[in-house]
NUVOBA-394739 format. One line per field, with one value per atom (N, C-alpha, C, CB): residue in one letter; atom name; y, z, x. Coordinates in steps of 0.1 Angstrom, whole numbers, padded with zeros to 4 digits. Glycine has a CB too. Layout:
BEGIN
rest	(A:...);
atom	(CA:...);
py	(Y:...);
pz	(Z:...);
px	(X:...);
//
This chain:
BEGIN
rest	(M:M:M:M:V:V:V:V:F:F:F:F:D:D:D:D:G:G:G:G:I:I:I:I:I:I:I:I:L:L:L:L:G:G:G:G:I:I:I:I:L:L:L:L:V:V:V:V:G:G:G:G:L:L:L:L:I:I:I:I:R:R:R:R:G:G:G:G:G:G:G:G:F:F:F:F:R:R:R:R:H:H:H:H:G:G:G:G:L:L:L:L:Q:Q:Q:Q:Q:Q:Q:Q:F:F:F:F:S:S:S:S:K:K:K:K:I:I:I:I:R:R:R:R:L:L:L:L:K:K:K:K:G:G:G:G:G:G:G:G:L:L:L:L:I:I:I:I:F:F:F:F:P:P:P:P:I:I:I:I:L:L:L:L:L:L:L:L:I:I:I:I:V:V:V:V:Q:Q:Q:Q:L:L:L:L:L:L:L:L:I:I:I:I:F:F:F:F:R:R:R:R:F:F:F:F:Q:Q:Q:Q:E:E:E:E:N:N:N:N:I:I:I:I:G:G:G:G:W:W:W:W:L:L:L:L:A:A:A:A:D:D:D:D:A:A:A:A:S:S:S:S:G:G:G:G:Y:Y:Y:Y:I:I:I:I:F:F:F:F:M:M:M:M:L:L:L:L:I:I:I:I:Y:Y:Y:Y:V:V:V:V:A:A:A:A:G:G:G:G:M:M:M:M:I:I:I:I:F:F:F:F:L:L:L:L:W:W:W:W:M:M:M:M:N:N:N:N:R:R:R:R:D:D:D:D:Q:Q:Q:Q:K:K:K:K:G:G:G:G:F:F:F:F:G:G:G:G:S:S:S:S:I:I:I:I:L:L:L:L:A:A:A:A:G:G:G:G:V:V:V:V:F:F:F:F:L:L:L:L:N:N:N:N:F:F:F:F:L:L:L:L:V:V:V:V:M:M:M:M:A:A:A:A:V:V:V:V:N:N:N:N:G:G:G:G:G:G:G:G:R:R:R:R:M:M:M:M:P:P:P:P:V:V:V:V:S:S:S:S:M:M:M:M:S:S:S:S:A:A:A:A:A:A:A:A:S:S:S:S:V:V:V:V:L:L:L:L:D:D:D:D:P:P:P:P:V:V:V:V:Y:Y:Y:Y:V:V:V:V:D:D:D:D:M:M:M:M:L:L:L:L:M:M:M:M:D:D:D:D:A:A:A:A:T:T:T:T:A:A:A:A:T:T:T:T:T:T:T:T:K:K:K:K:H:H:H:H:Y:Y:Y:Y:L:L:L:L:M:M:M:M:D:D:D:D:A:A:A:A:S:S:S:S:T:T:T:T:R:R:R:R:L:L:L:L:A:A:A:A:F:F:F:F:L:L:L:L:G:G:G:G:D:D:D:D:I:I:I:I:I:I:I:I:P:P:P:P:L:L:L:L:S:S:S:S:P:P:P:P:P:P:P:P:Y:Y:Y:Y:P:P:P:P:R:R:R:R:T:T:T:T:Q:Q:Q:Q:V:V:V:V:I:I:I:I:S:S:S:S:I:I:I:I:G:G:G:G:D:D:D:D:I:I:I:I:I:I:I:I:M:M:M:M:N:N:N:N:I:I:I:I:G:G:G:G:I:I:I:I:F:F:F:F:I:I:I:I:Y:Y:Y:Y:I:I:I:I:V:V:V:V:H:H:H:H:L:L:L:L:M:M:M:M:T:T:T:T:S:S:S:S:G:G:G:G:K:K:K:K:N:N:N:N:A:A:A:A:A:A:A:A:V:V:V:V:K:K:K:K:N:N:N:N:I:I:I:I:M:M:M:M:R:R:R:R:K:K:K:K:Q:Q:Q:Q:G:G:G:G:K:K:K:K:T:T:T:T:E:E:E:E:H:H:H:H:V:V:V:V:E:E:E:E:P:P:P:P:Q:Q:Q:Q:N:N:N:N);
atom	(N:CA:C:CB:N:CA:C:CB:N:CA:C:CB:N:CA:C:CB:N:CA:C:CB:N:CA:C:CB:N:CA:C:CB:N:CA:C:CB:N:CA:C:CB:N:CA:C:CB:N:CA:C:CB:N:CA:C:CB:N:CA:C:CB:N:CA:C:CB:N:CA:C:CB:N:CA:C:CB:N:CA:C:CB:N:CA:C:CB:N:CA:C:CB:N:CA:C:CB:N:CA:C:CB:N:CA:C:CB:N:CA:C:CB:N:CA:C:CB:N:CA:C:CB:N:CA:C:CB:N:CA:C:CB:N:CA:C:CB:N:CA:C:CB:N:CA:C:CB:N:CA:C:CB:N:CA:C:CB:N:CA:C:CB:N:CA:C:CB:N:CA:C:CB:N:CA:C:CB:N:CA:C:CB:N:CA:C:CB:N:CA:C:CB:N:CA:C:CB:N:CA:C:CB:N:CA:C:CB:N:CA:C:CB:N:CA:C:CB:N:CA:C:CB:N:CA:C:CB:N:CA:C:CB:N:CA:C:CB:N:CA:C:CB:N:CA:C:CB:N:CA:C:CB:N:CA:C:CB:N:CA:C:CB:N:CA:C:CB:N:CA:C:CB:N:CA:C:CB:N:CA:C:CB:N:CA:C:CB:N:CA:C:CB:N:CA:C:CB:N:CA:C:CB:N:CA:C:CB:N:CA:C:CB:N:CA:C:CB:N:CA:C:CB:N:CA:C:CB:N:CA:C:CB:N:CA:C:CB:N:CA:C:CB:N:CA:C:CB:N:CA:C:CB:N:CA:C:CB:N:CA:C:CB:N:CA:C:CB:N:CA:C:CB:N:CA:C:CB:N:CA:C:CB:N:CA:C:CB:N:CA:C:CB:N:CA:C:CB:N:CA:C:CB:N:CA:C:CB:N:CA:C:CB:N:CA:C:CB:N:CA:C:CB:N:CA:C:CB:N:CA:C:CB:N:CA:C:CB:N:CA:C:CB:N:CA:C:CB:N:CA:C:CB:N:CA:C:CB:N:CA:C:CB:N:CA:C:CB:N:CA:C:CB:N:CA:C:CB:N:CA:C:CB:N:CA:C:CB:N:CA:C:CB:N:CA:C:CB:N:CA:C:CB:N:CA:C:CB:N:CA:C:CB:N:CA:C:CB:N:CA:C:CB:N:CA:C:CB:N:CA:C:CB:N:CA:C:CB:N:CA:C:CB:N:CA:C:CB:N:CA:C:CB:N:CA:C:CB:N:CA:C:CB:N:CA:C:CB:N:CA:C:CB:N:CA:C:CB:N:CA:C:CB:N:CA:C:CB:N:CA:C:CB:N:CA:C:CB:N:CA:C:CB:N:CA:C:CB:N:CA:C:CB:N:CA:C:CB:N:CA:C:CB:N:CA:C:CB:N:CA:C:CB:N:CA:C:CB:N:CA:C:CB:N:CA:C:CB:N:CA:C:CB:N:CA:C:CB:N:CA:C:CB:N:CA:C:CB:N:CA:C:CB:N:CA:C:CB:N:CA:C:CB:N:CA:C:CB:N:CA:C:CB:N:CA:C:CB:N:CA:C:CB:N:CA:C:CB:N:CA:C:CB:N:CA:C:CB:N:CA:C:CB:N:CA:C:CB:N:CA:C:CB:N:CA:C:CB:N:CA:C:CB:N:CA:C:CB:N:CA:C:CB:N:CA:C:CB:N:CA:C:CB:N:CA:C:CB:N:CA:C:CB:N:CA:C:CB:N:CA:C:CB:N:CA:C:CB:N:CA:C:CB:N:CA:C:CB:N:CA:C:CB:N:CA:C:CB:N:CA:C:CB:N:CA:C:CB:N:CA:C:CB:N:CA:C:CB:N:CA:C:CB:N:CA:C:CB:N:CA:C:CB:N:CA:C:CB:N:CA:C:CB:N:CA:C:CB:N:CA:C:CB:N:CA:C:CB:N:CA:C:CB:N:CA:C:CB:N:CA:C:CB:N:CA:C:CB:N:CA:C:CB:N:CA:C:CB:N:CA:C:CB:N:CA:C:CB:N:CA:C:CB:N:CA:C:CB:N:CA:C:CB:N:CA:C:CB:N:CA:C:CB:N:CA:C:CB:N:CA:C:CB:N:CA:C:CB:N:CA:C:CB:N:CA:C:CB:N:CA:C:CB:N:CA:C:CB:N:CA:C:CB:N:CA:C:CB:N:CA:C:CB:N:CA:C:CB:N:CA:C:CB:N:CA:C:CB:N:CA:C:CB:N:CA:C:CB:N:CA:C:CB:N:CA:C:CB:N:CA:C:CB);
py	(1249:1254:1259:1243:1254:1258:1272:1249:1278:1292:1301:1295:1297:1305:1309:1298:1299:1301:1310:1288:1308:1316:1331:1311:1333:1347:1354:1347:1347:1353:1356:1344:1346:1348:1360:1335:1362:1373:1386:1372:1387:1399:1403:1398:1393:1396:1399:1384:1392:1394:1408:1384:1413:1427:1437:1429:1435:1444:1444:1440:1433:1432:1434:1418:1430:1431:1443:1418:1449:1460:1455:1468:1464:1460:1456:1471:1465:1462:1451:1475:1452:1441:1428:1445:1427:1415:1408:1417:1415:1409:1405:1419:1413:1409:1396:1420:1392:1380:1368:1379:1369:1357:1353:1360:1362:1359:1351:1372:1351:1344:1329:1352:1325:1311:1301:1309:1292:1282:1269:1285:1260:1248:1236:1248:1225:1213:1207:1204:1202:1196:1206:1184:1218:1229:1226:1241:1218:1215:1205:1210:1198:1188:1193:1180:1204:1210:1214:1222:1222:1226:1214:1236:1204:1192:1185:1182:1184:1177:1185:1176:1198:1207:1205:1222:1204:1202:1189:1204:1178:1165:1165:1155:1171:1172:1179:1179:1190:1198:1190:1211:1182:1173:1162:1167:1157:1147:1152:1141:1164:1170:1174:1183:1178:1182:1170:1189:1159:1148:1135:1144:1135:1123:1119:1124:1129:1127:1121:1139:1123:1118:1106:1129:1102:1091:1081:1095:1070:1061:1055:1049:1051:1045:1055:1039:1068:1078:1080:1092:1080:1082:1070:1083:1058:1046:1046:1033:1051:1051:1064:1049:1074:1087:1086:1096:1076:1075:1071:1065:1061:1057:1068:1044:1075:1086:1097:1092:1100:1110:1106:1113:1093:1087:1089:1072:1087:1089:1103:1083:1112:1126:1131:1134:1125:1128:1123:1122:1111:1106:1114:1091:1118:1127:1140:1129:1146:1158:1157:1163:1146:1145:1143:1133:1136:1135:1149:1126:1157:1171:1179:1178:1178:1185:1180:1183:1167:1161:1166:1146:1167:1172:1186:1172:1194:1208:1210:1217:1200:1201:1211:1188:1216:1226:1240:1227:1241:1254:1256:1254:1269:1272:1270:1287:1262:1259:1247:1271:1241:1229:1217:1227:1216:1205:1204:1206:1216:1216:1213:1230:1218:1215:1200:1222:1193:1179:1171:1175:1176:1169:1169:1175:1181:1183:1174:1197:1174:1166:1151:1169:1147:1133:1129:1130:1137:1134:1132:1145:1141:1140:1127:1152:1124:1112:1100:1112:1100:1088:1085:1091:1095:1093:1088:1105:1094:1090:1075:1099:1072:1059:1048:1058:1050:1040:1040:1041:1049:1050:1049:1062:1041:1038:1049:1035:1058:1069:1081:1064:1082:1093:1100:1089:1113:1120:1119:1135:1114:1114:1127:1104:1130:1143:1141:1151:1148:1147:1153:1154:1146:1152:1164:1141:1165:1177:1188:1174:1186:1197:1202:1193:1192:1195:1203:1182:1205:1212:1227:1211:1232:1246:1248:1251:1237:1237:1239:1225:1241:1242:1229:1245:1229:1217:1208:1220:1214:1206:1197:1215:1202:1195:1184:1203:1187:1177:1165:1183:1168:1158:1149:1164:1156:1148:1139:1158:1143:1135:1123:1143:1125:1115:1104:1120:1109:1100:1097:1107:1085:1081:1081:1067:1081:1081:1095:1073:1105:1118:1126:1127:1122:1128:1117:1138:1119:1108:1111:1107:1123:1126:1126:1139:1128:1129:1119:1143:1115:1107:1110:1092:1107:1110:1100:1110:1105:1097:1088:1106:1075:1066:1058:1057:1048:1040:1032:1030:1029:1022:1030:1014:1043:1053:1051:1067:1050:1048:1062:1038:1064:1076:1088:1077:1087:1098:1112:1094:1112:1125:1133:1123:1126:1132:1137:1123:1133:1137:1152:1128:1156:1169:1170:1173:1175:1175:1189:1166:1199:1213:1222:1218:1227:1236:1250:1235:1257:1272:1279:1275:1289:1297:1311:1290:1320:1334:1336:1342:1345:1356:1351:1366:1339:1334:1337:1319:1342:1346:1335:1352:1323:1312:1301:1307:1297:1286:1273:1286:1265:1252:1243:1255:1230:1221:1216:1209:1216:1213:1202:1226:1198:1187:1193:1175:1185:1189:1190:1178:1181:1182:1195:1170:1200:1212:1224:1215:1224:1235:1235:1233:1223:1222:1226:1207:1221:1224:1239:1217:1246:1260:1268:1265:1264:1270:1270:1264:1259:1258:1267:1244:1268:1276:1291:1274:1295:1308:1312:1310:1303:1305:1307:1294:1298:1299:1312:1287:1316:1328:1341:1330:1342:1353:1354:1353:1342:1342:1346:1328:1341:1344:1359:1337:1366:1379:1389:1382:1385:1394:1391:1392:1380:1377:1388:1363:1392:1402:1416:1399:1418:1431:1440:1430:1436:1445:1449:1438:1439:1442:1452:1429:1451:1460:1474:1456:1475:1488:1495:1487:1487:1492:1497:1481:1489:1493:1506:1482:1508:1521:1532:1520:1530:1541:1544:1536:1534:1536:1545:1523:1541:1549:1564:1543:1565:1579:1587:1578:1580:1587:1591:1577:1583:1587:1599:1575:1599:1610:1623:1607:1622:1635:1640:1632:1632:1637:1639:1626:1639:1642:1657:1637:1661:1676:1681:1678:1693:1700:1703:1712:1701:1704:1719:1694:1725:1739:1739:1747);
pz	(1104:1093:1099:1083:1110:1116:1119:1128:1123:1127:1115:1133:1103:1091:1090:1079:1091:1090:1101:1090:1113:1125:1122:1137:1119:1117:1106:1114:1094:1083:1086:1070:1093:1097:1107:1104:1116:1126:1118:1137:1109:1102:1093:1092:1086:1078:1087:1069:1098:1108:1114:1119:1117:1122:1112:1127:1099:1088:1086:1075:1086:1083:1095:1076:1106:1118:1127:1126:1124:1133:1145:1138:1149:1160:1173:1163:1178:1190:1189:1195:1179:1178:1175:1166:1166:1163:1175:1152:1183:1195:1205:1201:1207:1216:1213:1217:1200:1196:1202:1181:1205:1210:1224:1211:1231:1244:1243:1252:1231:1228:1223:1219:1222:1217:1227:1216:1221:1229:1221:1232:1226:1219:1228:1213:1223:1231:1233:1224:1246:1249:1247:1240:1251:1249:1254:1254:1265:1271:1263:1285:1254:1246:1238:1237:1231:1223:1231:1215:1242:1249:1255:1260:1259:1265:1254:1271:1242:1231:1228:1219:1228:1225:1235:1224:1248:1259:1257:1272:1254:1253:1241:1250:1230:1219:1223:1207:1230:1234:1243:1241:1252:1261:1254:1272:1244:1236:1229:1225:1222:1216:1225:1208:1238:1247:1253:1259:1256:1263:1255:1274:1242:1234:1232:1221:1232:1230:1242:1226:1254:1266:1272:1277:1267:1272:1260:1278:1260:1249:1246:1252:1256:1253:1247:1266:1251:1246:1231:1254:1227:1213:1205:1211:1211:1204:1202:1211:1212:1212:1207:1226:1203:1199:1187:1195:1177:1165:1169:1156:1179:1183:1191:1192:1199:1207:1198:1217:1187:1178:1171:1167:1168:1162:1172:1159:1185:1195:1196:1208:1195:1195:1183:1195:1172:1160:1161:1147:1167:1169:1178:1174:1190:1199:1193:1212:1185:1178:1169:1171:1161:1152:1159:1143:1171:1179:1183:1191:1188:1192:1180:1197:1168:1156:1152:1145:1153:1150:1160:1150:1172:1182:1179:1196:1173:1170:1155:1175:1147:1133:1128:1127:1138:1134:1133:1144:1138:1137:1123:1147:1118:1104:1103:1101:1092:1090:1096:1094:1105:1112:1103:1125:1094:1084:1076:1075:1072:1064:1073:1058:1085:1095:1097:1108:1099:1101:1089:1105:1077:1065:1064:1053:1067:1066:1076:1068:1088:1099:1095:1112:1090:1086:1075:1081:1065:1055:1060:1044:1070:1076:1084:1085:1092:1100:1091:1108:1080:1071:1066:1059:1061:1055:1066:1047:1078:1089:1093:1100:1094:1098:1090:1099:1076:1067:1066:1054:1073:1072:1086:1065:1094:1107:1117:1105:1115:1125:1123:1139:1111:1108:1095:1107:1093:1081:1071:1085:1059:1049:1043:1038:1041:1036:1023:1046:1013:1000:1001:0989:0995:0996:0987:0990:0976:0967:0974:0954:0981:0988:1000:0992:1007:1019:1015:1026:1003:0999:1003:0984:1006:1009:1024:1006:1032:1046:1051:1053:1063:1069:1067:1084:1062:1059:1071:1054:1083:1095:1097:1108:1093:1094:1084:1093:1072:1061:1065:1048:1072:1077:1088:1083:1096:1106:1099:1115:1088:1080:1075:1069:1070:1064:1074:1056:1086:1098:1104:1108:1101:1104:1120:1099:1127:1142:1148:1148:1140:1146:1147:1137:1140:1142:1142:1131:1150:1152:1145:1167:1143:1136:1121:1141:1116:1101:1096:1097:1084:1078:1063:1081:1058:1044:1035:1041:1026:1017:1008:1008:1007:0998:0990:1007:0983:0974:0981:0966:0994:1002:1007:1013:1006:1012:1005:1010:1014:1009:1009:1018:0999:0998:0998:1009:0991:0991:0988:0982:0979:0975:0987:0964:0998:1010:1020:1016:1017:1026:1024:1023:1031:1030:1017:1042:1006:0993:0987:0984:0994:0989:0996:0991:0989:0996:0995:0989:1006:1007:1011:1017:1003:1006:1002:0999:1005:1002:0987:1005:0984:0993:1004:0985:1005:1015:1029:1014:1039:1051:1059:1060:1058:1065:1056:1077:1057:1049:1055:1047:1048:1054:1042:1063:1046:1037:1042:1034:1034:1039:1030:1039:1035:1028:1023:1038:1015:1010:1022:1000:1032:1044:1052:1053:1052:1059:1053:1059:1039:1032:1035:1017:1034:1037:1051:1034:1060:1074:1077:1083:1071:1073:1066:1068:1055:1050:1060:1036:1066:1076:1088:1081:1093:1104:1100:1108:1088:1083:1083:1069:1077:1076:1090:1069:1100:1113:1120:1121:1119:1126:1120:1126:1107:1101:1104:1085:1103:1107:1121:1104:1130:1144:1147:1153:1141:1143:1136:1139:1126:1119:1123:1104:1130:1134:1142:1142:1138:1145:1143:1160:1133:1130:1125:1120:1116:1110:1121:1099:1130:1140:1150:1148:1153:1162:1156:1165:1143:1137:1137:1122:1134:1133:1147:1128:1157:1171:1175:1181:1171:1174:1167:1170:1154:1146:1152:1131:1157:1163:1176:1166:1184:1196:1193:1204:1182:1178:1173:1168:1166:1161:1172:1151:1182:1193:1201:1203:1202:1209:1202:1211:1188:1180:1181:1166:1183:1183:1197:1176:1207:1221:1221:1231:1226:1227:1239:1229:1237:1248:1259:1243:1271:1283:1288:1294:1292:1298:1312:1297);
px	(0020:0012:-0002:0009:-0006:-0019:-0019:-0022:-0007:-0006:-0009:0007:-0006:-0008:-0023:-0003:-0032:-0046:-0051:-0054:-0046:-0050:-0046:-0043:-0033:-0029:-0036:-0014:-0038:-0045:-0059:-0044:-0066:-0080:-0081:-0084:-0072:-0073:-0072:-0063:-0062:-0060:-0072:-0048:-0078:-0090:-0101:-0093:-0102:-0113:-0113:-0112:-0101:-0099:-0103:-0085:-0100:-0103:-0119:-0096:-0125:-0139:-0148:-0142:-0143:-0151:-0148:-0150:-0137:-0133:-0125:-0146:-0116:-0107:-0114:-0097:-0123:-0129:-0139:-0137:-0148:-0158:-0152:-0168:-0142:-0136:-0129:-0125:-0122:-0116:-0126:-0106:-0136:-0147:-0153:-0157:-0154:-0161:-0154:-0161:-0141:-0134:-0139:-0119:-0145:-0150:-0163:-0153:-0169:-0181:-0179:-0190:-0167:-0164:-0170:-0149:-0178:-0185:-0183:-0200:-0174:-0171:-0173:-0157:-0179:-0181:-0167:-0191:-0165:-0152:-0141:-0150:-0143:-0133:-0119:-0138:-0118:-0105:-0097:-0107:-0103:-0096:-0084:-0105:-0087:-0076:-0064:-0082:-0065:-0053:-0046:-0056:-0053:-0047:-0039:-0058:-0044:-0037:-0024:-0046:-0025:-0014:-0003:-0018:-0006:0003:0010:-0003:0002:0008:0018:-0003:0015:0025:0037:0018:0036:0048:0057:0043:0050:0058:0065:0048:0059:0066:0078:0056:0076:0088:0099:0083:0095:0105:0113:0098:0107:0113:0116:0105:0112:0114:0129:0107:0138:0152:0158:0159:0152:0158:0152:0157:0140:0133:0130:0119:0137:0137:0123:0146:0116:0103:0093:0097:0095:0086:0089:0088:0101:0105:0099:0120:0100:0095:0080:0100:0073:0059:0053:0054:0061:0055:0046:0067:0049:0040:0026:0046:0025:0012:0005:0014:0013:0007:0002:0018:0009:0004:-0009:0015:-0010:-0022:-0034:-0020:-0031:-0042:-0046:-0037:-0036:-0038:-0047:-0025:-0044:-0052:-0067:-0046:-0068:-0082:-0089:-0081:-0083:-0090:-0093:-0081:-0084:-0087:-0099:-0075:-0100:-0111:-0124:-0108:-0124:-0136:-0141:-0133:-0131:-0134:-0140:-0122:-0134:-0139:-0153:-0130:-0155:-0168:-0179:-0168:-0175:-0185:-0189:-0179:-0180:-0183:-0185:-0172:-0190:-0191:-0201:-0195:-0210:-0220:-0213:-0231:-0201:-0194:-0189:-0182:-0190:-0186:-0171:-0190:-0167:-0153:-0148:-0145:-0155:-0150:-0150:-0158:-0160:-0160:-0147:-0172:-0142:-0130:-0118:-0128:-0118:-0107:-0106:-0109:-0118:-0119:-0114:-0133:-0117:-0113:-0098:-0119:-0092:-0077:-0070:-0073:-0075:-0069:-0070:-0076:-0081:-0083:-0073:-0097:-0071:-0061:-0047:-0061:-0043:-0030:-0029:-0027:-0040:-0041:-0040:-0054:-0047:-0047:-0033:-0056:-0026:-0013:-0003:-0007:-0004:0005:0001:0003:-0012:-0016:-0011:-0031:-0010:-0006:0010:-0012:0016:0031:0037:0035:0031:0037:0036:0051:0027:0025:0034:0027:0040:0049:0044:0063:0047:0043:0055:0040:0053:0063:0066:0060:0079:0083:0091:0091:0087:0093:0107:0085:0117:0131:0132:0141:0126:0126:0120:0120:0109:0102:0110:0088:0117:0125:0137:0128:0141:0153:0152:0155:0140:0138:0141:0124:0141:0143:0158:0137:0159:0173:0180:0172:0192:0200:0201:0214:0201:0202:0190:0203:0178:0166:0166:0153:0171:0171:0180:0177:0191:0200:0193:0213:0185:0177:0167:0170:0161:0152:0159:0145:0171:0179:0183:0191:0185:0188:0175:0198:0170:0156:0154:0153:0164:0163:0163:0174:0165:0167:0153:0175:0143:0130:0119:0127:0109:0100:0086:0097:0083:0070:0070:0064:0082:0084:0095:0087:0094:0105:0106:0102:0117:0120:0112:0135:0105:0097:0106:0088:0101:0109:0099:0118:0104:0096:0085:0105:0087:0077:0066:0084:0067:0057:0043:0062:0033:0020:0012:0012:0004:-0004:0005:-0015:0016:0027:0021:0038:0011:0005:-0001:-0005:-0004:-0010:0001:-0020:0014:0024:0028:0036:0039:0044:0052:0054:0045:0051:0051:0044:0045:0044:0053:0029:0064:0074:0069:0087:0071:0068:0081:0056:0085:0097:0095:0109:0104:0102:0098:0115:0089:0083:0073:0077:0070:0061:0068:0057:0061:0067:0075:0057:0070:0076:0080:0067:0093:0098:0093:0113:0086:0081:0077:0070:0074:0068:0055:0078:0045:0031:0025:0023:0013:0006:-0008:0003:-0014:-0028:-0037:-0033:-0036:-0044:-0042:-0041:-0029:-0026:-0034:-0011:-0034:-0041:-0056:-0039:-0062:-0076:-0080:-0081:-0071:-0073:-0072:-0063:-0063:-0061:-0072:-0047:-0077:-0089:-0100:-0093:-0103:-0113:-0111:-0115:-0098:-0095:-0097:-0080:-0093:-0095:-0110:-0089:-0118:-0133:-0139:-0139:-0135:-0140:-0137:-0135:-0124:-0120:-0127:-0105:-0127:-0133:-0148:-0131:-0155:-0169:-0171:-0175:-0163:-0164:-0162:-0153:-0152:-0149:-0158:-0135:-0165:-0175:-0189:-0173:-0192:-0205:-0212:-0205:-0224:-0231:-0226:-0230:-0217:-0212:-0223:-0201:-0231:-0241:-0252:-0248:-0255:-0265:-0259:-0268:-0246:-0239:-0239:-0225:-0236:-0236:-0250:-0231:-0260:-0274:-0278:-0283:-0274:-0277:-0271:-0273:-0258:-0251:-0258:-0236:-0261:-0268:-0282:-0269:-0289:-0302:-0300:-0309:-0290:-0288:-0284:-0277:-0276:-0272:-0284:-0261:-0293:-0305:-0314:-0312:-0315:-0324:-0318:-0325:-0304:-0298:-0300:-0283:-0299:-0300:-0314:-0297:-0324:-0338:-0344:-0347:-0335:-0340:-0342:-0329:-0353:-0356:-0349:-0372:-0343:-0336:-0345:-0328:-0341:-0349:-0346:-0346:-0356:-0355:-0350:-0368);
//
């Protein structure tokens, strides 16, 4: 779901900030603890890749995901002065909260999951087939914070998301659009000023 906010933010950023200016702004990103995010992403990818082959990794994945969430929230708190990061932090916290009270896994509504690939639904029903998600049941706590919102065509990607995902992606969208449009007016005025000076230069003999 995080990619949706990124893609939409970039598209709007390009429209509002201009192609050249918008892309150039990414070189100006300055975040505290900037290496934390890519490290967390790599750790998650490694878990998904090897958890089926390494028994202890599958058993401990819920706790590892909790640690990843905590580290991610620390990173977001460190950069809370960045526009949109408050919303991202709130969304991540809501996802962390519902997972923390449900054994480190995200509960998924069966009715919402009906839009997904039947193979994945079967994996949810088999509690041992997936480690980060599980099928919601009567014992689920804070179920309203779980993956209960189905998205299907005409939405571009079929998926099931949570309230936390929505709040998080709003923050990501705000951050990227702000980043790509920052300084746009000043840049335009600077170009116009330079053009004005060029037009008023007296021809030399």
